[in-house]
N, C-alpha and C positions, 0 to 999 in steps of 0.2 A: 391814771392806771387803768388798764383794760381788764375787764373781768372775763375769765375763761370759764365757760359753762360746760355742762355735760353735753349739751347740744352741739357746741362748737367742736368739742373733741370728737364727737360722733361723726360730724360732717367731714372732718379731716380724714376719716377712714373710708369715706364713700368715694368710689371712682367718679371723677369729674368735679369733686367738691373743691379742688385746689383753685381752678379758675373762677369758681363762684366767689372765692375770697380774694380774687385779683392775682392769683399766682397760676401761671400756665407754663409748663415745661415743653420743650421741643420734643417731637417724637424720637424714639431711639433709632440708632443706625440700622438700616434694613439688614435682615439676616436670611440665611438659608436660600441664597440666590442660586438658581439652577437654570440651565437651558435644555429644553426637551424638543425632540429626542437628541441625545440618549439620556437626559437627566443629569448632565454633567455639572459639577460644582463650579462655582465662580473661580476664575484665575486671571491674573494679569501678567505673569512672568513669562519665561521662555516656553514652558510646557503648557500650551493652551489647549483647552478641550476642543474636540472636533464635533461639529454639528452635522447630522446627516439629513437635514431637511431644509428646503428653501423657504419654508414658513414656520420656523421654530416658535415655541412658546417660551416667553420669559417669565420667570416666577420669582417672587420675593415675599418673605413674611415680615409684616410691619407690626410694631408694638409702640405703645405710648405710655410713658411713666405715670401719666394721670389717668390712664384707663380709658381715654377718649377714643372715639372712632377716628380712623385715619384713611387717607386716600394715597394712591401711589402715582407718581409721575415718571413715566418711562421715556427714554429717548434712545435712538439708535444712530450711531455715527460710523463713518468710514474709518477703518483701523489704520489706514495709511496716512491720512491728513486731518482726521478729526472732524471732517465736514458732517453736519447734521443731515441725516437721511430721512428720519421719521420721528415725529413727536405726537403720539396719539393723545387724546384728551385724558385727563386724570381718571383713574378708576373710581368706581362708586365707593362711598365711605363704607368701611367695614369695622367691626369691633377690633379692639387691640388683640394682636396675636393671630389674626387671620392671614391667609395667603392671598396675594394679589397676582394676577396673571394677565398678559396680553399676548396675542398671536401676531407675529410679523406678517404683513400682507405679502402676497406673491409679487414678484418683479423687482424686489429691492436687493436681494442677496445674489451674489455671483459666485459660482463654484470656484473654490481654490483661494478665495480672498479672506482677509481678516477683518473682523468688525468689533466695535466696542458698544456695549449697551450700558445705560446708566439708570439708576432708580433712586428716587427720593421720596420720603414720606412727608405728608402735610396734614396737620390737624384742622379742625373746624375754625380755629382762630388764626390760621395762616402760619403758625409756627412750622418750620421745616427741619427735617433731619439732615445729617451729613449725606452727601451723595456717594453712593457706592458704584464702582465701575467693574465691569467684567468684559473680558475679551474672548472671542471665539473664532475658530477657523471653520469655514463652510466646506463640506465635502459631500457632494451628492452623487458622486460617481461610484457605481457598484463595482466590486472586484470582478475579475475575469473568471472564466470557467475553472473549476477544480479538477486537478489530475488525481485519479485514483489508481493505485498500483498495489497488487497483492505482493507481499514481501515475506521472505523467510523469517523464522524466529518463533513461530507457533507450531502447532502440530501438523498443519497442512498449508499449502499455498493454493488459494482458490482463484485460479486464473479466470479472466473475463471470458464469458461464453464457453466455459469448460466445465467438465465434471470432475470433481476431486474430493478428497477428504472423506468425511462421514459424520454421522451423528455423534456428538460429543467431542469431535476433533476441532480444536480452535484454529482460527486463521487470523492473520494480521493484515491490515490494509493501511497504506501510506496515503494520506490526503495532503496535497500540496497546491500552493497558489503562487503565481508569478508576481502578484502585487505586494509591494513592500509593507503596506499598512494593514495587511490582514492580521487579525488577532485571534480568530477562532474559526471553527467549522461547525455548521449544523449538519447532522447526519442521522440516518436511521436505516435499520434493516427491516424490510417488509412492513413499512408504515410506522415503525417506532421513531421517536424523536429524542435526540440528545445533542449536547454541545460539548466540544473539546477545545481547550485553548491550544494555541500553537506552542511548540517547544521553543525555549529561549534561544534567541539568535537565529531563528529560522522562520519561514512562513509555511511550516508543515507540521503535521501531527500524525501519530499512529494510533489506530483504534483496533480492537479485537472483537471477534464474533465467534461464539460457540454454538453451532446449530443443534437444535433439539429434534428436528425432523429432517428427513431426506427430501430432496426436490429442489426446485428453482428458488433462488433468493434474489431480491432486488435491494441493492444499497444505493441510497440517494444522499448526495453530499453537496454542500454549497459553502463558499467562503464568506466570512463576515469581517468587515474592516473596522477600524477604530471608531468610525462614525456610526456604526450599526447598519451600514448598507450591506445587503445580502446579494451575492452574485448568483448567476444562473445555476440551476441544479444539474448535477452530473449523475446520470443513471448508469450503474455498473451491475451487470447481471452475472450470476454464476450458479452452478448446480451442485448441491451436496450429494455425494454418491450414496446410493443405497447398497444393500447387500448384493443385489444383482448387477449393479453398475460399477462396483468397486473392481480394482485390478484383479485379474484371475490368479496371478502368482505363478501357478504351474502351467507350463505350456510346452508343446513338443512338435516343432515343424520339421519333418524329415525332408521336405522339398523334393519329393520324388515324383511329382505330377508330370514333369517333363514337357508340358504344354499348358496353354491357357494363361489366364491373368490372375489367378488366385492360388494360394497354397494353404492347405487345410492343417489345422491343429489336430494331431492324433489324439489329444485328450479331450476334444470336443469344444475347445475354446474358439476365439475369433480367428477368422481367416486372415491371411496376409494378402494384400492387394498389390500386385506388381505394377511398377511404373511402366508407361508405354514402351520405353526403350529397352527394358530388361529382357534378356533372353535366357534360355535354358541350355545346360551343357552337361557333360558327364560328371558324376559326383565322385567323392573320395573313394568309395568302394569300387567304382568302375575304373578309376585311374590306377588303383593298386591291383586290379585284376581279380578282386574278390567277388564282385556282383555287377554284371554288365548293366543291369537295369537301374542301378543307382543314378540319381540325377542331382543337379545343383543349379543354383542361380549363377549366371555369368554376369559379372558387374564390370564392364569395360568402358562405360561412357559416363560423363557427368549426368547426374539425375537418376542413374540406375539404382534400383532397390525395391523393397517391398515394405508396406506399412500396415500396421494393425489400426483398427478404428479408434483406439484410445490407449490409455496406459495399460501395461501388462503386469508390471510389478509395482508394489507399494514401496516407493523409495524411502519412506520415512522409517521403515523397519528393516529386518534382515531380508536379503534376497540374493539370488545367484543368477547370472546370465552366462550362457556358454554358446560358442559357435565353433563349428568345424570348418576351417577356412584354408584357402590357398592364396598367398600373395603373389601377384604376377609382376612385382617390381618393388623398389625400395622407397617409393613415395609414401609419406605418412597418410594414413586413411583411417576411417571409422567403420567398424564392422557392425556394431549394434549401438543403438542409442534410444533414449526416451526423453521427450521434451519436458523442460522445466520452466521456471519463471522467465528468465532472460536468456539462459544458456541451456545446454543439455543437462537434465537431471543426472544422467550418467552417459559416458561414452566408453566403448571398449574397442580397441584397435591398436594402431602403431603410431609412434611419435619419434621425433628427433630431439626436440628441445628438452623433453623430460628424462632422457636417458642418462644413466650414470656415466660420468667421464666422457660425455659426448658420443658414446657408442650409439651408432645409428644404423637402422632404426631399431626400436625395442617395443615390446608389447606393453600396453598401458591400460589401466582401468581408472577413470576419473569419475568421482561422485561429488555432486554439488553439496556444499555444506549449508548450514542454517544462515550463515552470514553472507551468502552469495558467492563465496569463493569455491574452491574445490580441493578435495584430497585426491592426490594422484599416486597410484601404486604402479610400480614397474616390475617387469620380470627379467631375470638374468638370461633366459633363453633367447637365442639369436633369431632373427627373421631371415630365412633363406628363400628367395623367390623360387616359385615352382614347387615348394615342399608344402605338405598338408600339416595343419596343427589343430589341436583342440585347445581353445583358449577360454578360461573360466574367470569371470569377474565376480568376486565374492564380497558381499557387504554383511558384516557381522555386527548387528546393532547392539547386541548384549555385550560384546567385547569392545565396542567402540572402534572398529577397524575396517579397513578395506584392503583387499589384496588381489593379485592377479596370478593365477596358476596356469601353467602351459605344459602340454605334452606334445612332443614332436612325433608325428606319425610317419612323415617322410614321403618318399616316392616309391614306385615299384622297383626302381634300380637301386635306390639308397634308402631302405627302411629306417625309420627312427626308433628310439628306444620305447616309445609309447608310454613311458612312465611319467606321470605328472610331476613337474617341479613346482614346489610350493613357493610362492613369492613372499617377500618381506612385508608384513602388515604395516599399514600407514594409519595413524590415528584419525578418527572421524567421530566426534562425540554425538552429533545429531545431524539429520538431513531432512529437508522438507519433503512432503508428499508431492509427487509430480502429476500434473494433469495432462501432459502432452502425450502424443501418440508414440508407440513403440515402432522402431524402424530398423530394418536390416539394410545395411549399405548407406553410409553417410550420416552426418550429424542432423539434428532436428531442423536446422536452417539450410539444409541441402549442401552445406560446406563439407569439406574433408571426405570426398567420395572414396569408396573402396575400389581398388583395382585388383581383381582376382575373382575367386569363386567362393560360394558359401554352400556347403553340402547339407548342413543340419543346424538347427537352432533349438536350444533348450532354455527354459527359465524355471525357477523355483521361488516360492515365497519363503525361503529359509536359506541359511548359510550351509551349503553342502560340504561334506568332508572329502578328504582325499580318496577314500574308498569308493565313493560314488563316481568321482572323477576317473579313477583308474578303470572301472568297469566300462565307462563310456569310451575311454581312449582305446582300450583293447578291442572294442567293437566298431571303431571308426565312426562313433557318434550315432550309430543306429539305435 
């Protein structure tokens, strides 16, 4: 019979006392296995972690049921055939519960290949734990450059190298990558740092920015792949408009200079600069015999027109644009426009495709919407070559509509009624603020040139009523 003493019981509770009495247990199965970077947990199935370093660190936590110190034995093998590639010496003994780590030396791992590493614990008496295996894929190729695009959907569209929006007016930016394994983007405005995950099923994400001050802003963005590799930084610059650089809204170009390469705004706003091929001709009032000195722009070649140095109307709110024009043919064309994100923020002119029942051509006013499409309003008034018209594009932000109103002034031989015909409103809930230049004659991309003459141009930072239109029509736009 063996006597059990208090000392024996006490020793049984002391770490390491079991082997002192001839009983030694094998270390526990290694736990908390990770591969860094990016600190991925162990896996052996189909969804393997991706390692973004050619010299990753292999980590495992070892414990011993007897509380003894243990060492770790790591091995690295080729994931294709199991061939042993590296077997470093066992780690130094550490207390139970400590983490053991080794760094894979350079030159062993190849980008794009799969590897398996194993770890086993061993105590001072040679007892070994079960071996645990982990498989990883090596990816040390960084993503390509990030594409940054200002998109509609917020208060303003902050185009690259352009001035738009304003303090407190939010803008949205689309970050996109061509690499299929991109999972996030690092980005920052003016030195800030943030991370956004890609949207499900895409390699893109949208971020927003609300400026607190006017002036230049720098957006820096870079793609991050599943292995943690970071692509090159993309620098995107834009300028937040101040009170002095914001669209003027109200402008009045009578186009009576008759010579030179500029046309002045009678309200003191920006001049229009004529393109080199643009010529002067007699205006509406001269054609009708009312005022011989009246002049107009003659637009009879591709590229003819006149351009303001920036936006004139804030297209995110209410505005009106008007032109007193003559069409010298039935070919569709654009009289007034202002540049937007990818297309014109608005275009005022004639069209064939937008006309009701195929009636061609008809007067149209198209305004870009927040989704990148456009609301297109048409007028019932016909377009007669050689006849003068007053054409008004009206955007009513409060009412959520756009419309085009037309008054036919006619010719000296066949005067028109001069009374504005109000067009049918078309719904437009919201529109982005445009940063592109205001243009007379042609769309922002030089497409859809106008063939005819433009005698006067007016803009307002509000939706004008028919009374204002009637006054201008009876005065021939003066």
